[in-house]
C-alpha positions as CSV (number, residue, x, y, z in Angstrom):
1,M,29.7,41.8,26.6
2,S,26.8,39.4,26.0
3,G,26.1,39.3,29.8
4,N,25.4,43.0,29.9
5,N,22.7,42.5,27.2
6,K,20.9,39.8,29.1
7,K,17.2,40.5,29.6
8,P,16.0,40.9,33.1
9,F,14.3,37.9,34.7
10,N,10.6,37.9,34.0
11,E,8.8,36.2,36.9
12,N,5.5,36.1,35.2
13,R,7.0,34.5,32.1
14,S,8.7,31.9,34.3
15,E,5.5,31.0,36.1
16,Q,3.7,30.6,32.8
17,F,6.4,28.3,31.6
18,A,6.1,26.2,34.7
19,V,2.3,25.9,34.0
20,K,3.1,24.8,30.4
21,I,5.6,22.1,31.6
22,L,3.0,20.8,34.1
23,A,0.5,20.5,31.2
24,V,3.1,18.7,29.2
25,L,3.6,16.2,32.0
26,N,-0.1,15.6,32.4
27,N,-0.7,15.3,28.6
28,G,2.3,13.0,28.2
29,A,0.9,10.7,30.8
30,L,-2.5,10.9,29.2
31,S,-1.0,9.9,25.8
32,L,0.2,6.6,27.5
33,M,-3.3,6.0,28.9
34,I,-4.9,6.7,25.5
35,S,-2.7,4.1,24.0
36,V,-3.7,1.6,26.7
37,G,-7.4,2.5,26.0
38,H,-6.9,1.7,22.4
39,R,-4.9,-1.5,22.8
40,T,-7.3,-2.9,25.4
41,G,-10.4,-1.9,23.3
42,L,-11.8,0.1,26.2
43,F,-12.7,3.1,24.0
44,D,-14.6,0.8,21.6
45,T,-16.3,-0.9,24.5
46,M,-17.4,2.3,26.3
47,S,-18.6,3.9,23.1
48,G,-21.3,1.2,22.9
49,L,-22.3,1.3,26.6
50,P,-24.6,3.6,28.6
51,P,-23.0,5.3,31.6
52,S,-21.5,2.3,33.5
53,T,-19.6,1.4,36.6
54,S,-16.0,0.3,36.4
55,H,-17.2,-3.3,37.1
56,E,-19.6,-3.2,34.2
57,I,-17.0,-1.7,31.8
58,A,-14.4,-4.3,32.8
59,E,-16.9,-7.1,32.4
60,A,-18.0,-5.9,29.0
61,A,-14.4,-5.5,27.9
62,G,-13.2,-8.8,29.4
63,L,-10.6,-7.0,31.5
64,N,-9.4,-6.8,35.1
65,E,-11.6,-4.3,37.1
66,R,-8.9,-2.9,39.2
67,Y,-6.8,-1.8,36.2
68,V,-9.9,-0.5,34.4
69,R,-10.8,1.6,37.5
70,E,-7.4,3.2,37.7
71,W,-7.4,3.9,33.9
72,L,-10.8,5.5,34.3
73,G,-9.3,7.8,37.0
74,A,-6.7,9.0,34.5
75,M,-9.3,9.4,31.7
76,T,-11.6,11.3,34.1
77,T,-9.0,13.7,35.4
78,G,-7.8,14.1,31.9
79,E,-11.3,15.2,30.8
80,I,-11.8,12.4,28.3
81,V,-14.2,10.3,30.3
82,E,-17.2,11.9,32.1
83,H,-17.9,10.7,35.6
84,D,-21.3,10.7,37.5
85,H,-20.0,10.5,41.1
86,E,-23.5,10.0,42.6
87,N,-24.1,6.9,40.5
88,N,-20.4,6.0,40.2
89,T,-20.7,5.6,36.5
90,F,-18.4,6.6,33.6
91,S,-19.1,7.4,30.0
92,I,-17.4,8.8,26.8
93,P,-19.2,11.6,25.0
94,D,-20.1,10.7,21.4
95,E,-18.2,13.9,20.4
96,Y,-15.0,12.3,21.8
97,S,-15.7,8.7,20.5
98,V,-15.4,9.9,16.9
99,W,-11.7,10.5,17.5
100,L,-10.9,7.5,19.7
101,T,-12.5,4.4,18.4
102,R,-11.7,1.9,15.7
103,A,-15.0,2.7,14.0
104,A,-13.8,6.3,13.6
105,A,-11.0,5.4,11.2
106,P,-9.4,7.3,9.5
107,N,-9.8,9.8,12.4
108,N,-8.8,7.5,15.3
109,M,-6.2,9.5,17.1
110,A,-5.8,6.8,19.7
111,V,-3.8,4.8,17.1
112,T,-1.2,7.6,16.9
113,S,-0.9,7.8,20.7
114,Q,0.9,4.4,20.5
115,W,4.0,6.0,19.1
116,I,4.7,7.7,22.5
117,S,5.1,4.4,24.4
118,L,6.8,2.7,21.4
119,L,9.4,5.5,21.1
120,G,9.8,5.7,24.9
121,S,10.8,2.0,24.9
122,V,14.1,2.9,23.1
123,E,14.9,6.1,25.0
124,S,18.0,4.8,26.7
125,K,19.4,3.6,23.4
126,I,18.7,7.0,21.8
127,V,20.4,8.8,24.7
128,E,23.4,6.6,24.1
129,C,23.4,7.7,20.4
130,F,23.4,11.3,21.6
131,H,26.8,10.6,23.2
132,K,28.3,8.1,20.8
133,G,26.5,8.8,17.5
134,G,25.1,6.0,15.3
135,G,21.5,4.8,15.5
136,V,19.0,2.3,16.8
137,P,18.1,-0.5,14.4
138,Y,14.5,-1.4,13.3
139,E,14.6,-4.7,15.3
140,A,14.9,-2.7,18.6
141,Y,11.4,-1.2,18.2
142,E,9.0,-3.7,19.6
143,R,5.6,-3.5,17.9
144,F,6.8,-1.2,15.2
145,H,5.3,-3.1,12.3
146,E,2.0,-3.6,14.2
147,V,1.7,0.1,15.0
148,M,2.8,1.2,11.6
149,S,0.2,-1.1,10.0
150,E,-2.5,0.5,12.1
151,E,-1.3,4.0,11.2
152,S,-1.1,3.1,7.5
153,H,-4.6,1.7,7.6
154,Q,-5.9,5.1,8.5
155,T,-3.7,7.3,6.3
156,V,-3.3,5.0,3.4
157,I,-5.7,2.0,3.2
158,V,-9.0,3.7,4.1
159,P,-8.6,6.6,1.7
160,L,-6.5,4.8,-0.9
161,I,-9.1,4.0,-3.6
162,D,-11.4,7.0,-3.3
163,D,-9.0,9.8,-2.3
164,L,-5.3,8.9,-3.0
165,L,-5.6,7.3,-6.5
166,P,-7.7,10.2,-7.9
167,L,-4.7,12.5,-7.3
168,V,-3.1,10.8,-10.4
169,P,-5.3,11.7,-13.4
170,G,-6.3,8.6,-15.4
171,I,-4.6,6.1,-13.2
172,R,-7.8,4.3,-12.1
173,E,-8.7,3.6,-15.7
174,K,-5.3,2.1,-16.3
175,L,-5.5,0.0,-13.2
176,E,-8.9,-1.3,-14.4
177,T,-7.4,-2.2,-17.8
178,G,-4.3,-3.8,-16.3
179,I,-0.8,-2.4,-15.4
180,E,2.3,-3.3,-13.4
181,V,2.5,-1.6,-9.9
182,L,5.3,-1.6,-7.4
183,D,5.3,-0.5,-3.7
184,V,8.8,0.2,-2.5
185,G,9.2,-0.2,1.3
186,C,5.8,-1.8,1.3
187,G,5.9,-3.0,5.0
188,S,3.2,-5.6,5.4
189,G,1.9,-4.9,1.8
190,Y,-1.6,-4.0,2.9
191,A,-1.8,-1.2,0.3
192,M,-0.9,-3.5,-2.5
193,A,-3.4,-6.1,-1.2
194,E,-6.2,-3.4,-1.2
195,M,-5.4,-2.5,-4.7
196,A,-5.0,-6.1,-5.9
197,K,-8.5,-6.8,-4.5
198,E,-9.9,-3.7,-6.2
199,F,-8.1,-4.1,-9.6
200,P,-7.9,-7.8,-10.5
201,N,-6.5,-7.1,-14.0
202,S,-3.4,-5.4,-12.7
203,H,-0.4,-7.0,-11.0
204,F,1.1,-5.7,-7.8
205,T,4.6,-6.1,-6.4
206,G,6.0,-5.1,-3.0
207,Y,9.6,-4.9,-1.7
208,D,10.5,-4.4,1.9
209,L,13.7,-5.0,3.9
210,S,11.8,-6.7,6.8
211,P,11.1,-10.5,6.3
212,E,8.7,-10.3,9.2
213,A,6.6,-7.6,7.5
214,I,6.7,-9.5,4.2
215,E,5.5,-12.7,5.8
216,R,2.6,-10.9,7.5
217,G,1.7,-9.5,4.1
218,K,1.8,-12.8,2.4
219,E,-0.5,-14.3,5.0
220,R,-2.9,-11.4,4.4
221,A,-2.8,-11.9,0.6
222,K,-3.5,-15.6,1.1
223,E,-6.4,-14.9,3.4
224,L,-7.9,-12.7,0.7
225,G,-7.2,-15.3,-2.0
226,L,-5.2,-12.8,-4.1
227,K,-3.3,-14.2,-7.1
228,N,-2.1,-10.9,-8.6
229,I,0.3,-9.9,-5.8
230,N,3.9,-10.7,-5.1
231,L,5.7,-9.6,-2.0
232,E,9.5,-9.9,-1.6
233,A,12.0,-9.2,1.2
234,K,14.5,-7.1,-0.5
235,N,16.9,-4.2,0.2
236,V,15.3,-1.5,-1.8
237,A,18.6,0.3,-2.2
238,E,19.7,-2.7,-4.4
239,F,16.8,-3.6,-6.6
240,N,17.6,-3.1,-10.3
241,D,14.3,-3.4,-12.3
242,E,14.4,-1.4,-15.5
243,K,11.4,0.2,-17.2
244,K,9.1,-2.5,-15.7
245,F,6.4,-0.7,-13.9
246,D,3.7,1.7,-14.9
247,L,3.2,3.0,-11.4
248,V,5.6,3.0,-8.4
249,M,4.3,4.0,-5.0
250,T,6.0,4.7,-1.6
251,F,4.1,5.5,1.6
252,D,6.2,7.3,4.2
253,A,9.2,5.1,3.2
254,I,11.8,7.3,1.6
255,H,13.0,9.5,4.4
256,D,14.2,6.7,6.7
257,Q,16.1,4.9,4.0
258,A,19.9,4.5,4.5
259,D,20.5,5.7,1.0
260,P,17.4,7.6,-0.1
261,A,19.0,9.1,-3.2
262,C,19.9,5.6,-4.4
263,V,16.3,4.3,-3.8
264,L,14.8,7.2,-5.7
265,S,17.2,6.5,-8.6
266,N,16.2,2.9,-8.5
267,I,12.5,3.9,-8.7
268,E,13.2,6.2,-11.6
269,R,14.9,3.4,-13.5
270,A,12.2,0.9,-12.7
271,L,9.5,3.1,-14.2
272,K,8.5,2.9,-17.8
273,D,9.1,6.1,-19.7
274,D,5.4,7.2,-19.4
275,G,5.1,5.8,-15.8
276,V,4.2,7.7,-12.6
277,Y,5.8,7.8,-9.2
278,F,3.4,8.4,-6.3
279,M,5.2,9.3,-3.1
280,Q,3.4,9.9,0.2
281,D,5.8,11.5,2.7
282,I,5.8,13.7,5.7
283,A,4.3,17.2,5.2
284,G,6.6,20.0,6.2
285,S,9.4,22.3,5.3
286,S,13.1,21.5,5.3
287,H,13.6,24.7,7.5
288,V,12.4,24.5,11.1
289,H,11.3,28.2,11.1
290,N,8.7,27.3,8.5
291,N,7.2,24.6,10.7
292,M,6.3,26.7,13.7
293,D,2.6,26.5,12.9
294,H,2.7,22.8,11.9
295,P,-0.2,21.2,13.8
296,V,1.9,18.2,14.8
297,G,5.4,19.6,14.3
298,T,6.7,18.6,17.7
299,L,5.4,15.0,17.4
300,L,7.0,14.6,14.0
301,Y,10.4,16.0,15.0
302,T,10.3,13.7,18.1
303,T,9.3,10.7,16.0
304,S,12.1,11.6,13.5
305,C,14.7,11.9,16.3
306,M,13.7,8.7,18.0
307,H,13.0,6.5,15.0
308,C,13.2,7.7,11.4
309,M,16.6,9.4,11.6
310,S,18.0,6.8,13.9
311,V,17.1,3.7,11.9
312,S,18.8,5.3,8.9
313,L,21.9,6.2,10.9
314,A,22.0,2.6,12.4
315,Q,22.6,1.5,8.8
316,E,25.3,4.1,8.4
317,G,22.9,6.0,6.3
318,K,22.1,9.6,5.5
319,G,19.7,10.1,8.5
320,L,17.4,12.5,6.6
321,G,14.7,12.2,9.2
322,A,11.0,12.6,8.9
323,M,11.1,16.3,8.6
324,W,13.4,16.4,5.5
325,G,10.8,18.7,4.0
326,K,9.4,19.5,0.6
327,E,12.4,21.6,-0.5
328,I,15.0,18.7,0.0
329,A,12.4,16.1,-1.3
330,S,11.8,18.1,-4.5
331,E,15.5,18.6,-5.1
332,M,16.3,14.9,-4.6
333,L,13.4,13.9,-6.9
334,R,14.9,16.1,-9.6
335,E,18.4,14.7,-9.1
336,A,17.0,11.2,-9.4
337,G,15.6,12.1,-12.9
338,F,12.1,13.3,-12.3
339,G,11.3,16.5,-14.3
340,E,7.6,17.0,-13.5
341,I,6.8,17.1,-9.8
342,E,3.5,18.1,-8.2
343,I,2.9,18.3,-4.5
344,K,-0.7,17.8,-3.4
345,E,-2.5,17.6,0.0
346,L,-5.7,16.0,1.3
347,P,-8.0,17.3,4.0
348,H,-8.1,13.9,5.9
349,D,-4.3,13.9,6.3
350,P,-2.4,16.9,7.8
351,I,0.7,14.8,8.2
352,N,1.6,13.9,4.6
353,Y,2.3,15.5,1.3
354,Y,1.6,13.6,-2.0
355,Y,4.2,13.9,-4.6
356,I,3.2,13.0,-8.2
357,S,6.4,12.7,-10.3
358,R,7.2,11.8,-13.9
359,K,10.5,11.2,-15.7
360,Y,12.3,13.9,-17.7
361,Q,11.2,13.5,-21.3
362,R,14.5,13.3,-23.1
363,A,14.7,14.0,-26.8
């Protein structure tokens, strides 16, 4: 019966789809080259140069000219670099540099391009999971903490003091007076280091599963001479602090936990009765049809499939995935014991929601 209702083949639609796939292939390749441009510092170098030859660019960047020349070919045909063929020079328009250089943070999109190659490095392992289930563990993702730290620098560190903290009314004044703060799933602890530097009267603690990330954070704190910060390698599903902290924060950390409900319950228990939980997590709906207009929906679902969901499943966890959405997030926060939940957004960050939650006030 269903075969009789099949729509007739639309040749024009098919050809348009082929054009779309061709663009996908070109743009996928371009993403890899943008990542290379960021990691080698080529965008930063070129933004400070006049129109230059491949030899001049390579010399200024301290790189091999043959590789730079081929990279410039990809950048030129990808319409990111402009080429003057008569003088054989290359340049990046200022209008493009403001989205591609380290000086452009928090708007440096080249940082985000690194996820494509990072995720591609575990493709075979992910394909195996499609057949056998399970997941890919954190340690399989080479450069994960490095890339995550760069991403967090843009979405968390740069706007933290002036944009993120003001989302919680009165919290800056409390931090200046002196309170206890915890970052759960702190990674390398750079957010806590930034706050510890800004608010010397407060004390900052960070927990993360990765000893590697914690050691990197300790080195950073030592370099800054910070005495009011403590970072610990700890399974955040198992910490049992009780009514210890005035402010608990998580930055894109809950959705890839093995047991996110347990972590949220631990956070609720660790908060003082008048404490605040600040959760930054991925913006989106729990229902795919509501995400059709999401500006980076495809990227986020891909990242979820190839990392966030998978690392949770590797621990025999829930596998929520990055796109768990505000509906499920709000429900889980309520189940953990939070009665007052606000969801806020910031113009600089189309990727994340900011949940401001407080405990149920029991009589």
